[in-house]
C-alpha positions as CSV (number, residue, x, y, z in Angstrom):
1,M,-109.4,86.1,-23.2
2,I,-105.7,86.1,-22.8
3,V,-104.0,82.2,-23.4
4,M,-100.8,81.5,-20.7
5,K,-98.6,78.3,-21.5
6,F,-96.7,77.4,-19.3
7,G,-94.9,74.3,-18.9
8,G,-91.0,72.5,-18.1
9,S,-88.7,74.7,-16.1
10,S,-91.2,77.3,-15.3
11,V,-93.7,74.6,-13.6
12,A,-90.6,72.0,-12.8
13,D,-91.7,72.7,-8.3
14,A,-93.6,74.6,-5.9
15,S,-91.5,77.5,-5.9
16,R,-92.1,77.9,-10.2
17,L,-95.6,76.9,-9.3
18,R,-95.8,79.6,-7.1
19,H,-94.5,82.2,-9.8
20,V,-96.4,80.6,-12.1
21,A,-99.2,81.8,-10.2
22,E,-98.3,85.1,-9.7
23,I,-98.0,85.7,-13.4
24,V,-101.5,84.5,-13.8
25,K,-103.2,86.6,-11.3
26,T,-102.2,90.0,-13.1
27,Q,-103.9,88.7,-16.2
28,L,-107.2,88.3,-14.5
29,D,-108.8,90.6,-16.1
30,K,-108.6,89.5,-19.3
31,K,-110.3,86.2,-18.5
32,P,-107.0,84.2,-18.9
33,A,-106.8,80.3,-20.5
34,L,-104.0,78.3,-18.8
35,V,-102.5,75.5,-21.0
36,L,-100.3,73.8,-18.6
37,S,-97.7,70.8,-19.7
38,A,-95.5,68.3,-17.4
39,M,-93.6,69.5,-14.8
40,G,-89.5,70.2,-15.8
41,D,-88.3,67.0,-17.0
42,T,-91.3,64.4,-16.1
43,T,-92.1,63.7,-19.9
44,D,-88.8,62.6,-20.4
45,H,-89.2,60.7,-17.1
46,L,-92.0,59.0,-18.3
47,L,-90.5,58.0,-21.7
48,E,-87.7,56.7,-19.9
49,A,-89.9,54.5,-17.5
50,G,-91.7,53.2,-20.2
51,N,-88.5,52.3,-22.1
52,T,-86.8,50.8,-18.4
53,A,-90.7,48.8,-19.0
54,L,-89.9,47.6,-22.0
55,K,-86.6,46.6,-22.2
56,N,-85.9,45.4,-18.2
57,G,-89.1,44.6,-17.4
58,K,-89.4,47.3,-14.6
59,V,-91.9,49.6,-13.8
60,E,-90.0,52.3,-12.2
61,I,-92.0,55.4,-11.2
62,A,-89.8,56.9,-8.7
63,Q,-88.7,60.1,-10.0
64,V,-92.0,61.0,-11.7
65,E,-93.6,60.1,-8.3
66,K,-91.3,62.0,-5.7
67,L,-91.3,65.6,-8.2
68,H,-95.4,65.5,-7.5
69,L,-96.0,64.2,-4.0
70,A,-92.8,67.0,-2.9
71,T,-94.7,69.0,-5.1
72,I,-98.5,68.4,-3.3
73,K,-97.1,68.6,-0.1
74,N,-94.5,71.9,-0.4
75,L,-98.2,73.6,-1.9
76,K,-99.9,72.0,0.8
77,L,-102.6,70.5,-1.1
78,T,-105.3,68.2,-0.5
79,N,-105.5,66.0,-3.5
80,Q,-103.1,63.1,-3.0
81,K,-105.6,60.9,-3.9
82,E,-106.3,61.6,-8.1
83,V,-102.1,61.9,-7.7
84,G,-102.4,58.7,-6.1
85,D,-104.8,57.2,-8.8
86,L,-102.7,58.7,-11.4
87,L,-99.6,57.2,-10.2
88,E,-101.8,53.6,-10.0
89,E,-102.7,54.8,-13.8
90,L,-99.1,55.1,-14.8
91,S,-97.9,51.7,-12.9
92,R,-100.4,49.6,-15.0
93,L,-99.7,50.8,-18.1
94,L,-96.2,50.3,-17.9
95,S,-97.0,46.7,-15.7
96,G,-98.0,46.3,-19.7
97,I,-95.6,47.2,-21.1
98,A,-93.0,45.4,-19.8
99,L,-95.5,42.1,-19.6
100,I,-96.3,42.3,-23.8
101,R,-92.6,44.0,-24.3
102,E,-94.4,46.7,-27.0
103,L,-94.0,50.5,-27.0
104,S,-95.7,51.7,-29.9
105,P,-96.1,55.6,-31.0
106,R,-99.1,55.5,-29.5
107,T,-98.4,54.0,-26.3
108,K,-95.7,56.6,-25.8
109,D,-98.4,59.6,-26.0
110,I,-100.9,58.0,-23.9
111,L,-97.0,58.1,-21.3
112,S,-97.3,61.5,-21.7
113,L,-100.7,62.6,-21.5
114,S,-103.9,61.8,-19.7
115,E,-106.0,58.4,-20.2
116,K,-108.5,60.9,-20.9
117,D,-106.9,62.7,-23.3
118,F,-107.6,59.1,-25.6
119,P,-110.9,57.6,-27.1
């Protein structure tokens, strides 16, 4: 087994994801375990959205949404509903931040990780 981690600029868009897939294909005989972190500047955009919700009371997910929907389209993937559900979850989280005017360390962690990673 081999562990392969990719993130940031190496998974920044559809073209880079295709490149990662080609790299992974060369290691299939080693049964790779893949670890992928956020695409491009997604973590920064999520934290910016949290700060905007906190300071201005506004929910802004356009940057995150645009990148992910464009990537899905470019890769001709069919799981748009799943990504749509996650974007809706993000909007709800940001609405909560805007409503209570609080962005705790735990909430920042939730912003940058899937809710499934938390009990």
